[in-house]
Each structure stands twice: as C-alpha cells, then as structure tokens.
PQR file of N, CA, C, O and H, with PARSE charges and radii, in Angstrom:
ATOM      1  N   MET A   1      21.494 180.544  90.399 -0.4000 1.5000
ATOM      2  CA  MET A   1      22.217 179.901  90.673 -0.0000 2.0000
ATOM      3  C   MET A   1      21.947 179.916  92.510  0.5500 1.7000
ATOM      4  O   MET A   1      21.306 180.725  93.181 -0.5500 1.4000
ATOM      5  N   THR A   2      22.658 178.781  92.905 -0.4000 1.5000
ATOM      6  CA  THR A   2      22.516 177.885  94.256 -0.0000 2.0000
ATOM      7  C   THR A   2      23.616 178.105  95.080  0.5500 1.7000
ATOM      8  O   THR A   2      24.704 178.150  94.505 -0.5500 1.4000
ATOM      9  H   THR A   2      23.179 178.125  92.359  0.4000 1.0000
ATOM     10  N   PHE A   3      23.599 178.245  96.228 -0.4000 1.5000
ATOM     11  CA  PHE A   3      25.053 178.651  96.823 -0.0000 2.0000
ATOM     12  C   PHE A   3      24.752 177.432  97.653  0.5500 1.7000
ATOM     13  O   PHE A   3      23.568 177.095  97.641 -0.5500 1.4000
ATOM     14  H   PHE A   3      22.716 178.208  96.695  0.4000 1.0000
ATOM     15  N   SER A   4      25.546 176.727  98.345 -0.4000 1.5000
ATOM     16  CA  SER A   4      25.476 176.277  99.808 -0.0000 2.0000
ATOM     17  C   SER A   4      26.021 176.735 101.215  0.5500 1.7000
ATOM     18  O   SER A   4      26.167 176.058 102.232 -0.5500 1.4000
ATOM     19  H   SER A   4      26.508 177.001  98.355  0.4000 1.0000
ATOM     20  N   ASN A   5      26.279 178.059 100.997 -0.4000 1.5000
ATOM     21  CA  ASN A   5      27.333 178.702 101.616 -0.0000 2.0000
ATOM     22  C   ASN A   5      27.092 180.406 101.228  0.5500 1.7000
ATOM     23  O   ASN A   5      27.438 181.069 100.250 -0.5500 1.4000
ATOM     24  H   ASN A   5      26.160 178.609 100.171  0.4000 1.0000
ATOM     25  N   PRO A   6      26.382 180.730 102.400 -0.5600 1.5000
ATOM     26  CA  PRO A   6      26.496 182.639 102.581  0.2800 2.0000
ATOM     27  C   PRO A   6      27.592 183.559 101.834  0.5500 1.7000
ATOM     28  O   PRO A   6      27.503 184.570 101.138 -0.5500 1.4000
ATOM     29  N   GLU A   7      28.972 182.532 102.415 -0.4000 1.5000
ATOM     30  CA  GLU A   7      30.023 183.740 102.113 -0.0000 2.0000
ATOM     31  C   GLU A   7      30.145 183.384 100.768  0.5500 1.7000
ATOM     32  O   GLU A   7      30.831 184.238 100.206 -0.5500 1.4000
ATOM     33  H   GLU A   7      29.044 181.711 102.980  0.4000 1.0000
ATOM     34  N   TRP A   8      29.794 182.525 100.021 -0.4000 1.5000
ATOM     35  CA  TRP A   8      30.048 181.927  98.736 -0.0000 2.0000
ATOM     36  C   TRP A   8      29.479 183.234  97.643  0.5500 1.7000
ATOM     37  O   TRP A   8      29.959 184.011  96.818 -0.5500 1.4000
ATOM     38  H   TRP A   8      29.237 181.832 100.478  0.4000 1.0000
ATOM     39  N   ALA A   9      27.823 182.812  98.390 -0.4000 1.5000
ATOM     40  CA  ALA A   9      26.909 183.843  97.490 -0.0000 2.0000
ATOM     41  C   ALA A   9      27.188 185.357  97.708  0.5500 1.7000
ATOM     42  O   ALA A   9      26.934 186.225  96.873 -0.5500 1.4000
ATOM     43  H   ALA A   9      27.433 182.181  99.061  0.4000 1.0000
ATOM     44  N   MET A  10      27.660 185.538  98.752 -0.4000 1.5000
ATOM     45  CA  MET A  10      28.128 187.088  98.827 -0.0000 2.0000
ATOM     46  C   MET A  10      29.360 187.828  98.053  0.5500 1.7000
ATOM     47  O   MET A  10      29.479 188.992  97.670 -0.5500 1.4000
ATOM     48  H   MET A  10      27.867 184.832  99.430  0.4000 1.0000
ATOM     49  N   LYS A  11      30.240 186.686  97.971 -0.4000 1.5000
ATOM     50  CA  LYS A  11      31.404 186.875  97.250 -0.0000 2.0000
ATOM     51  C   LYS A  11      30.873 187.217  95.735  0.5500 1.7000
ATOM     52  O   LYS A  11      31.135 188.292  95.195 -0.5500 1.4000
ATOM     53  H   LYS A  11      30.143 185.740  98.281  0.4000 1.0000
ATOM     54  N   HIS A  12      30.082 186.165  95.095 -0.4000 1.5000
ATOM     55  CA  HIS A  12      29.625 186.051  93.689 -0.0000 2.0000
ATOM     56  C   HIS A  12      28.650 187.606  93.452  0.5500 1.7000
ATOM     57  O   HIS A  12      28.544 188.050  92.309 -0.5500 1.4000
ATOM     58  H   HIS A  12      29.869 185.292  95.533  0.4000 1.0000
ATOM     59  N   ILE A  13      28.213 188.085  94.235 -0.4000 1.5000
ATOM     60  CA  ILE A  13      26.978 188.853  94.196 -0.0000 2.0000
ATOM     61  C   ILE A  13      28.282 189.895  93.533  0.5500 1.7000
ATOM     62  O   ILE A  13      28.568 190.086  92.352 -0.5500 1.4000
ATOM     63  H   ILE A  13      28.300 187.724  95.164  0.4000 1.0000
ATOM     64  N   LEU A  14      28.887 190.436  94.726 -0.4000 1.5000
ATOM     65  CA  LEU A  14      30.079 191.660  94.854 -0.0000 2.0000
ATOM     66  C   LEU A  14      30.805 191.666  93.658  0.5500 1.7000
ATOM     67  O   LEU A  14      31.106 192.747  93.153 -0.5500 1.4000
ATOM     68  H   LEU A  14      28.654 190.281  95.686  0.4000 1.0000
ATOM     69  N   GLU A  15      31.227 190.282  92.972 -0.4000 1.5000
ATOM     70  CA  GLU A  15      31.775 190.156  91.783 -0.0000 2.0000
ATOM     71  C   GLU A  15      31.096 190.227  90.797  0.5500 1.7000
ATOM     72  O   GLU A  15      31.554 190.614  89.722 -0.5500 1.4000
ATOM     73  H   GLU A  15      30.982 189.404  93.383  0.4000 1.0000
ATOM     74  N   LYS A  16      29.726 189.824  90.991 -0.4000 1.5000
ATOM     75  CA  LYS A  16      29.390 189.453  89.245 -0.0000 2.0000
ATOM     76  C   LYS A  16      27.775 190.441  89.413  0.5500 1.7000
ATOM     77  O   LYS A  16      27.232 190.892  88.405 -0.5500 1.4000
ATOM     78  H   LYS A  16      29.354 189.510  91.864  0.4000 1.0000
ATOM     79  N   GLY A  17      27.131 190.671  90.952 -0.4000 1.5000
ATOM     80  CA  GLY A  17      25.837 191.396  90.516 -0.0000 2.0000
ATOM     81  C   GLY A  17      24.885 190.404  90.854  0.5500 1.7000
ATOM     82  O   GLY A  17      25.119 189.257  90.472 -0.5500 1.4000
ATOM     83  H   GLY A  17      27.572 190.304  91.771  0.4000 1.0000
ATOM     84  N   GLY A  18      23.317 190.752  91.839 -0.4000 1.5000
ATOM     85  CA  GLY A  18      22.989 189.792  91.598 -0.0000 2.0000
ATOM     86  C   GLY A  18      21.753 190.057  93.339  0.5500 1.7000
ATOM     87  O   GLY A  18      21.654 191.089  94.002 -0.5500 1.4000
ATOM     88  H   GLY A  18      23.127 191.683  92.150  0.4000 1.0000
ATOM     89  N   SER A  19      21.301 189.209  93.488 -0.4000 1.5000
ATOM     90  CA  SER A  19      20.299 189.075  94.615 -0.0000 2.0000
ATOM     91  C   SER A  19      20.643 188.084  95.624  0.5500 1.7000
ATOM     92  O   SER A  19      21.315 187.138  95.213 -0.5500 1.4000
ATOM     93  H   SER A  19      21.381 188.370  92.949  0.4000 1.0000
ATOM     94  N   ALA A  20      20.295 188.098  96.986 -0.4000 1.5000
ATOM     95  CA  ALA A  20      20.305 186.690  97.636 -0.0000 2.0000
ATOM     96  C   ALA A  20      19.914 187.244  99.144  0.5500 1.7000
ATOM     97  O   ALA A  20      20.187 188.386  99.514 -0.5500 1.4000
ATOM     98  H   ALA A  20      19.749 188.866  97.320  0.4000 1.0000
ATOM     99  N   TYR A  21      19.290 186.341  99.893 -0.4000 1.5000
ATOM    100  CA  TYR A  21      19.390 186.699 101.381 -0.0000 2.0000
ATOM    101  C   TYR A  21      20.442 186.079 102.126  0.5500 1.7000
ATOM    102  O   TYR A  21      20.917 184.951 102.262 -0.5500 1.4000
ATOM    103  H   TYR A  21      19.069 185.413  99.593  0.4000 1.0000
ATOM    104  N   LEU A  22      20.621 187.183 102.536 -0.4000 1.5000
ATOM    105  CA  LEU A  22      21.866 186.864 103.556 -0.0000 2.0000
ATOM    106  C   LEU A  22      22.041 187.449 105.130  0.5500 1.7000
ATOM    107  O   LEU A  22      21.769 188.556 105.593 -0.5500 1.4000
ATOM    108  H   LEU A  22      20.236 188.099 102.425  0.4000 1.0000
ATOM    109  N   PRO A  23      22.591 186.282 105.737 -0.5600 1.5000
ATOM    110  CA  PRO A  23      22.600 186.864 107.215  0.2800 2.0000
ATOM    111  C   PRO A  23      22.962 188.438 107.511  0.5500 1.7000
ATOM    112  O   PRO A  23      23.985 188.907 107.015 -0.5500 1.4000
ATOM    113  N   VAL A  24      22.080 189.263 108.351 -0.4000 1.5000
ATOM    114  CA  VAL A  24      22.452 191.020 108.435 -0.0000 2.0000
ATOM    115  C   VAL A  24      23.685 190.721 109.045  0.5500 1.7000
ATOM    116  O   VAL A  24      24.491 191.600 108.742 -0.5500 1.4000
ATOM    117  H   VAL A  24      21.248 188.882 108.754  0.4000 1.0000
ATOM    118  N   SER A  25      24.047 190.095 109.577 -0.4000 1.5000
ATOM    119  CA  SER A  25      25.695 190.130 110.581 -0.0000 2.0000
ATOM    120  C   SER A  25      26.455 189.812 109.454  0.5500 1.7000
ATOM    121  O   SER A  25      27.548 190.366 109.570 -0.5500 1.4000
ATOM    122  H   SER A  25      23.392 189.381 109.823  0.4000 1.0000
ATOM    123  N   MET A  26      26.373 189.140 108.363 -0.4000 1.5000
ATOM    124  CA  MET A  26      27.617 189.123 107.012 -0.0000 2.0000
ATOM    125  C   MET A  26      27.103 190.314 106.377  0.5500 1.7000
ATOM    126  O   MET A  26      28.071 190.991 106.032 -0.5500 1.4000
ATOM    127  H   MET A  26      25.485 188.691 108.269  0.4000 1.0000
ATOM    128  N   ALA A  27      26.080 190.840 106.087 -0.4000 1.5000
ATOM    129  CA  ALA A  27      26.422 191.718 105.052 -0.0000 2.0000
ATOM    130  C   ALA A  27      25.933 193.221 105.127  0.5500 1.7000
ATOM    131  O   ALA A  27      25.553 194.015 104.266 -0.5500 1.4000
ATOM    132  H   ALA A  27      25.294 190.289 106.368  0.4000 1.0000
ATOM    133  N   THR A  28      26.158 193.327 107.048 -0.4000 1.5000
ATOM    134  CA  THR A  28      25.792 194.635 107.447 -0.0000 2.0000
ATOM    135  C   THR A  28      27.292 195.431 106.919  0.5500 1.7000
ATOM    136  O   THR A  28      26.898 196.375 106.234 -0.5500 1.4000
ATOM    137  H   THR A  28      26.467 192.682 107.747  0.4000 1.0000
ATOM    138  N   LEU A  29      28.310 195.444 106.939 -0.4000 1.5000
ATOM    139  CA  LEU A  29      29.209 196.081 106.822 -0.0000 2.0000
ATOM    140  C   LEU A  29      29.138 196.503 105.195  0.5500 1.7000
ATOM    141  O   LEU A  29      29.130 197.709 104.952 -0.5500 1.4000
ATOM    142  H   LEU A  29      28.630 194.677 107.496  0.4000 1.0000
ATOM    143  N   ASN A  30      29.091 195.611 104.138 -0.4000 1.5000
ATOM    144  CA  ASN A  30      28.805 195.696 103.141 -0.0000 2.0000
ATOM    145  C   ASN A  30      28.174 196.740 102.603  0.5500 1.7000
ATOM    146  O   ASN A  30      28.596 197.457 101.695 -0.5500 1.4000
ATOM    147  H   ASN A  30      29.098 194.630 104.336  0.4000 1.0000
ATOM    148  N   LEU A  31      26.724 196.854 103.415 -0.4000 1.5000
ATOM    149  CA  LEU A  31      25.373 197.270 103.300 -0.0000 2.0000
ATOM    150  C   LEU A  31      25.748 198.805 103.673  0.5500 1.7000
ATOM    151  O   LEU A  31      25.256 199.645 102.921 -0.5500 1.4000
ATOM    152  H   LEU A  31      26.381 196.272 104.152  0.4000 1.0000
ATOM    153  N   LYS A  32      26.731 199.378 104.970 -0.4000 1.5000
ATOM    154  CA  LYS A  32      27.094 200.402 105.343 -0.0000 2.0000
ATOM    155  C   LYS A  32      28.146 201.306 104.512  0.5500 1.7000
ATOM    156  O   LYS A  32      28.487 202.483 104.629 -0.5500 1.4000
ATOM    157  H   LYS A  32      27.131 198.695 105.581  0.4000 1.0000
ATOM    158  N   LEU A  33      28.598 200.059 103.443 -0.4000 1.5000
ATOM    159  CA  LEU A  33      29.544 200.614 102.305 -0.0000 2.0000
ATOM    160  C   LEU A  33      29.430 200.979 101.006  0.5500 1.7000
ATOM    161  O   LEU A  33      30.312 201.227 100.184 -0.5500 1.4000
ATOM    162  H   LEU A  33      28.321 199.103 103.348  0.4000 1.0000
ATOM    163  N   GLY A  34      27.964 200.989 100.887 -0.4000 1.5000
ATOM    164  CA  GLY A  34      26.988 201.304  99.687 -0.0000 2.0000
ATOM    165  C   GLY A  34      27.538 199.916  98.568  0.5500 1.7000
ATOM    166  O   GLY A  34      27.482 200.328  97.410 -0.5500 1.4000
ATOM    167  H   GLY A  34      27.248 200.788 101.555  0.4000 1.0000
ATOM    168  N   LYS A  35      27.905 198.820  98.614 -0.4000 1.5000
ATOM    169  CA  LYS A  35      28.287 197.688  98.056 -0.0000 2.0000
ATOM    170  C   LYS A  35      26.972 196.661  97.539  0.5500 1.7000
ATOM    171  O   LYS A  35      26.688 196.136  96.462 -0.5500 1.4000
ATOM    172  H   LYS A  35      27.950 198.485  99.555  0.4000 1.0000
ATOM    173  N   LEU A  36      26.309 196.679  98.980 -0.4000 1.5000
ATOM    174  CA  LEU A  36      24.947 196.003  99.088 -0.0000 2.0000
ATOM    175  C   LEU A  36      23.615 196.919  99.481  0.5500 1.7000
ATOM    176  O   LEU A  36      23.531 197.917 100.197 -0.5500 1.4000
ATOM    177  H   LEU A  36      26.539 197.106  99.855  0.4000 1.0000
ATOM    178  N   HIS A  37      22.502 196.112  98.651 -0.4000 1.5000
ATOM    179  CA  HIS A  37      21.612 197.240  98.904 -0.0000 2.0000
ATOM    180  C   HIS A  37      20.271 196.465  99.409  0.5500 1.7000
ATOM    181  O   HIS A  37      19.686 195.743  98.600 -0.5500 1.4000
ATOM    182  H   HIS A  37      22.570 195.301  98.069  0.4000 1.0000
ATOM    183  N   GLU A  38      19.731 196.619 100.865 -0.4000 1.5000
ATOM    184  CA  GLU A  38      18.518 196.117 101.581 -0.0000 2.0000
ATOM    185  C   GLU A  38      17.382 196.547 100.469  0.5500 1.7000
ATOM    186  O   GLU A  38      17.218 197.625  99.897 -0.5500 1.4000
ATOM    187  H   GLU A  38      20.206 197.205 101.522  0.4000 1.0000
ATOM    188  N   ILE A  39      16.652 195.296 100.375 -0.4000 1.5000
ATOM    189  CA  ILE A  39      15.224 195.520  99.386 -0.0000 2.0000
ATOM    190  C   ILE A  39      13.981 195.519 100.377  0.5500 1.7000
ATOM    191  O   ILE A  39      13.359 194.568 100.849 -0.5500 1.4000
ATOM    192  H   ILE A  39      16.784 194.421 100.840  0.4000 1.0000
ATOM    193  N   VAL A  40      13.838 196.728 100.523 -0.4000 1.5000
ATOM    194  CA  VAL A  40      12.683 197.301 101.516 -0.0000 2.0000
ATOM    195  C   VAL A  40      11.464 196.330 101.443  0.5500 1.7000
ATOM    196  O   VAL A  40      10.929 196.504 100.348 -0.5500 1.4000
ATOM    197  H   VAL A  40      14.344 197.501 100.140  0.4000 1.0000
ATOM    198  N   GLY A  41      10.838 195.419 102.135 -0.4000 1.5000
ATOM    199  CA  GLY A  41       9.421 194.977 102.262 -0.0000 2.0000
ATOM    200  C   GLY A  41       9.812 193.725 101.733  0.5500 1.7000
ATOM    201  O   GLY A  41       8.892 192.910 101.663 -0.5500 1.4000
ATOM    202  H   GLY A  41      11.273 195.277 103.024  0.4000 1.0000
ATOM    203  N   ALA A  42      11.254 193.232 101.225 -0.4000 1.5000
ATOM    204  CA  ALA A  42      11.252 191.575 101.276 -0.0000 2.0000
ATOM    205  C   ALA A  42      11.026 190.944 102.866  0.5500 1.7000
ATOM    206  O   ALA A  42      11.142 191.319 104.033 -0.5500 1.4000
ATOM    207  H   ALA A  42      12.001 193.894 101.283  0.4000 1.0000
ATOM    208  N   PRO A  43      10.691 189.935 102.220 -0.5600 1.5000
ATOM    209  CA  PRO A  43      10.319 189.104 103.536  0.2800 2.0000
ATOM    210  C   PRO A  43      11.447 188.910 104.321  0.5500 1.7000
ATOM    211  O   PRO A  43      12.558 189.175 103.860 -0.5500 1.4000
ATOM    212  N   ALA A  44      11.284 188.416 105.618 -0.4000 1.5000
ATOM    213  CA  ALA A  44      12.459 188.326 106.156 -0.0000 2.0000
ATOM    214  C   ALA A  44      12.788 186.814 107.112  0.5500 1.7000
ATOM    215  O   ALA A  44      11.991 186.237 107.851 -0.5500 1.4000
ATOM    216  H   ALA A  44      10.382 188.201 105.992  0.4000 1.0000
ATOM    217  N   PHE A  45      13.787 186.548 106.898 -0.4000 1.5000
ATOM    218  CA  PHE A  45      13.899 185.060 107.218 -0.0000 2.0000
ATOM    219  C   PHE A  45      14.716 184.718 108.813  0.5500 1.7000
ATOM    220  O   PHE A  45      15.919 184.944 108.943 -0.5500 1.4000
ATOM    221  H   PHE A  45      14.434 187.017 106.297  0.4000 1.0000
ATOM    222  N   GLU A  46      14.092 184.303 109.650 -0.4000 1.5000
ATOM    223  CA  GLU A  46      14.819 183.826 111.236 -0.0000 2.0000
ATOM    224  C   GLU A  46      15.352 182.569 111.051  0.5500 1.7000
ATOM    225  O   GLU A  46      14.839 181.738 110.300 -0.5500 1.4000
ATOM    226  H   GLU A  46      13.114 184.120 109.544  0.4000 1.0000
ATOM    227  N   ARG A  47      16.519 182.355 111.801 -0.4000 1.5000
ATOM    228  CA  ARG A  47      16.984 181.399 112.156 -0.0000 2.0000
ATOM    229  C   ARG A  47      17.277 181.144 113.314  0.5500 1.7000
ATOM    230  O   ARG A  47      17.896 182.060 113.856 -0.5500 1.4000
ATOM    231  H   ARG A  47      16.935 183.029 112.410  0.4000 1.0000
ATOM    232  N   LYS A  48      17.004 179.867 114.217 -0.4000 1.5000
ATOM    233  CA  LYS A  48      17.320 179.895 115.228 -0.0000 2.0000
ATOM    234  C   LYS A  48      18.317 179.035 115.566  0.5500 1.7000
ATOM    235  O   LYS A  48      18.161 177.898 115.121 -0.5500 1.4000
ATOM    236  H   LYS A  48      16.502 179.123 113.776  0.4000 1.0000
ATOM    237  N   VAL A  49      19.476 179.263 116.339 -0.4000 1.5000
ATOM    238  CA  VAL A  49      20.830 178.826 116.325 -0.0000 2.0000
ATOM    239  C   VAL A  49      20.541 177.794 117.674  0.5500 1.7000
ATOM    240  O   VAL A  49      19.778 178.255 118.523 -0.5500 1.4000
ATOM    241  H   VAL A  49      19.603 180.186 116.701  0.4000 1.0000
ATOM    242  N   PHE A  50      21.113 176.416 117.915 -0.4000 1.5000
ATOM    243  CA  PHE A  50      21.090 175.830 119.229 -0.0000 2.0000
ATOM    244  C   PHE A  50      22.744 175.530 119.237  0.5500 1.7000
ATOM    245  O   PHE A  50      23.530 175.993 118.411 -0.5500 1.4000
ATOM    246  H   PHE A  50      21.733 176.041 117.225  0.4000 1.0000
ATOM    247  N   LEU A  51      22.916 175.094 119.792 -0.4000 1.5000
ATOM    248  CA  LEU A  51      24.069 174.932 121.213 -0.0000 2.0000
ATOM    249  C   LEU A  51      24.238 173.838 121.914  0.5500 1.7000
ATOM    250  O   LEU A  51      23.898 173.979 123.089 -0.5500 1.4000
ATOM    251  H   LEU A  51      22.278 174.718 120.463  0.4000 1.0000
ATOM    252  N   SER A  52      24.618 172.846 121.647 -0.4000 1.5000
ATOM    253  CA  SER A  52      24.937 171.851 122.729 -0.0000 2.0000
ATOM    254  C   SER A  52      26.366 171.550 122.974  0.5500 1.7000
ATOM    255  O   SER A  52      27.269 171.946 122.238 -0.5500 1.4000
ATOM    256  H   SER A  52      24.893 172.732 120.693  0.4000 1.0000
ATOM    257  N   TRP A  53      26.579 170.649 124.314 -0.4000 1.5000
ATOM    258  CA  TRP A  53      28.064 170.506 124.476 -0.0000 2.0000
ATOM    259  C   TRP A  53      28.181 169.349 125.570  0.5500 1.7000
ATOM    260  O   TRP A  53      27.185 169.014 126.211 -0.5500 1.4000
ATOM    261  H   TRP A  53      25.845 170.327 124.912  0.4000 1.0000
ATOM    262  N   ARG A  54      29.297 168.809 125.745 -0.4000 1.5000
ATOM    263  CA  ARG A  54      29.489 167.726 126.889 -0.0000 2.0000
ATOM    264  C   ARG A  54      29.732 168.772 127.894  0.5500 1.7000
ATOM    265  O   ARG A  54      30.521 169.671 127.603 -0.5500 1.4000
ATOM    266  H   ARG A  54      30.106 169.081 125.225  0.4000 1.0000
ATOM    267  N   THR A  55      29.065 168.767 129.214 -0.4000 1.5000
ATOM    268  CA  THR A  55      29.927 168.964 130.509 -0.0000 2.0000
ATOM    269  C   THR A  55      31.651 168.992 130.821  0.5500 1.7000
ATOM    270  O   THR A  55      32.361 169.722 131.512 -0.5500 1.4000
ATOM    271  H   THR A  55      28.424 168.037 129.451  0.4000 1.0000
ATOM    272  N   SER A  56      31.902 167.883 129.994 -0.4000 1.5000
ATOM    273  CA  SER A  56      33.653 167.393 130.299 -0.0000 2.0000
ATOM    274  C   SER A  56      34.271 168.246 129.525  0.5500 1.7000
ATOM    275  O   SER A  56      35.486 168.331 129.703 -0.5500 1.4000
ATOM    276  H   SER A  56      31.326 167.289 129.432  0.4000 1.0000
ATOM    277  N   CYS A  57      33.695 169.044 128.545 -0.4000 1.5000
ATOM    278  CA  CYS A  57      34.583 170.638 127.860 -0.0000 2.0000
ATOM    279  C   CYS A  57      34.513 171.619 128.390  0.5500 1.7000
ATOM    280  O   CYS A  57      35.216 172.491 127.879 -0.5500 1.4000
ATOM    281  H   CYS A  57      32.708 168.975 128.400  0.4000 1.0000
ATOM    282  N   GLU A  58      33.809 171.985 129.455 -0.4000 1.5000
ATOM    283  CA  GLU A  58      33.660 173.339 130.082 -0.0000 2.0000
ATOM    284  C   GLU A  58      35.144 173.912 130.070  0.5500 1.7000
ATOM    285  O   GLU A  58      35.511 174.943 129.506 -0.5500 1.4000
ATOM    286  H   GLU A  58      33.238 171.277 129.870  0.4000 1.0000
ATOM    287  N   GLU A  59      36.072 172.852 130.955 -0.4000 1.5000
ATOM    288  CA  GLU A  59      37.339 173.743 131.213 -0.0000 2.0000
ATOM    289  C   GLU A  59      37.847 174.018 130.278  0.5500 1.7000
ATOM    290  O   GLU A  59      38.570 175.006 130.405 -0.5500 1.4000
ATOM    291  H   GLU A  59      35.774 172.014 131.413  0.4000 1.0000
ATOM    292  N   GLN A  60      37.812 173.472 129.052 -0.4000 1.5000
ATOM    293  CA  GLN A  60      38.603 173.391 128.023 -0.0000 2.0000
ATOM    294  C   GLN A  60      38.184 174.375 127.015  0.5500 1.7000
ATOM    295  O   GLN A  60      38.973 174.658 126.114 -0.5500 1.4000
ATOM    296  H   GLN A  60      37.225 172.669 128.949  0.4000 1.0000
ATOM    297  N   PHE A  61      36.677 175.093 127.086 -0.4000 1.5000
ATOM    298  CA  PHE A  61      35.985 176.340 126.790 -0.0000 2.0000
ATOM    299  C   PHE A  61      35.443 177.411 127.502  0.5500 1.7000
ATOM    300  O   PHE A  61      34.288 177.693 127.185 -0.5500 1.4000
ATOM    301  H   PHE A  61      36.035 174.864 127.818  0.4000 1.0000
ATOM    302  N   GLY A  62      35.902 178.009 128.279 -0.4000 1.5000
ATOM    303  CA  GLY A  62      35.581 178.749 129.556 -0.0000 2.0000
ATOM    304  C   GLY A  62      34.113 179.661 129.517  0.5500 1.7000
ATOM    305  O   GLY A  62      33.343 180.066 130.388 -0.5500 1.4000
ATOM    306  H   GLY A  62      36.840 177.780 128.536  0.4000 1.0000
ATOM    307  N   TRP A  63      34.165 179.750 128.056 -0.4000 1.5000
ATOM    308  CA  TRP A  63      33.502 180.580 127.314 -0.0000 2.0000
ATOM    309  C   TRP A  63      32.093 179.950 127.576  0.5500 1.7000
ATOM    310  O   TRP A  63      31.161 180.755 127.571 -0.5500 1.4000
ATOM    311  H   TRP A  63      34.790 179.421 127.348  0.4000 1.0000
ATOM    312  N   LEU A  64      31.805 178.685 127.796 -0.4000 1.5000
ATOM    313  CA  LEU A  64      30.497 177.498 127.669 -0.0000 2.0000
ATOM    314  C   LEU A  64      29.953 177.788 128.923  0.5500 1.7000
ATOM    315  O   LEU A  64      28.848 177.246 128.945 -0.5500 1.4000
ATOM    316  H   LEU A  64      32.561 178.032 127.800  0.4000 1.0000
ATOM    317  N   ARG A  65      30.217 178.508 130.239 -0.4000 1.5000
ATOM    318  CA  ARG A  65      29.877 178.353 131.316 -0.0000 2.0000
ATOM    319  C   ARG A  65      28.875 179.920 131.245  0.5500 1.7000
ATOM    320  O   ARG A  65      28.231 180.286 132.228 -0.5500 1.4000
ATOM    321  H   ARG A  65      31.114 178.948 130.221  0.4000 1.0000
TER
END
C-alpha cells in the first residue's frame, strides 16, 4: 500500500498495523507511548527543506526575518 501523505500512513499503521518510514518529528510521541516501534538498523533518509519568500511579505510574517 502506498500513501502520498505520512499522516495518512501513520493513521493506517496505528489502526491496522504495518510499517513505514515516517518523519521523526511526527513519530516521536507514538514511539514514546509504545504505539510505534523503531526498527534498529533500518536505513535513515534525510530530506532537505527549503524556504523561499518575497521580501514584500516580511512585514506580514515577522518570523521570516
């Protein structure tokens, strides 16, 4: 089964079982609660995140500065 959204994948796994590569930030709480389990030794994937914006928007979104 394939999901284009990690939230849908996690919901499915929590309800029906299975395995998936999920973002650590998304899985952390369920790992702590014991609802998900990390597979030790599984390859890790890193994804770069980029942000671009128009300088004219800086006033509207102060956190861009």
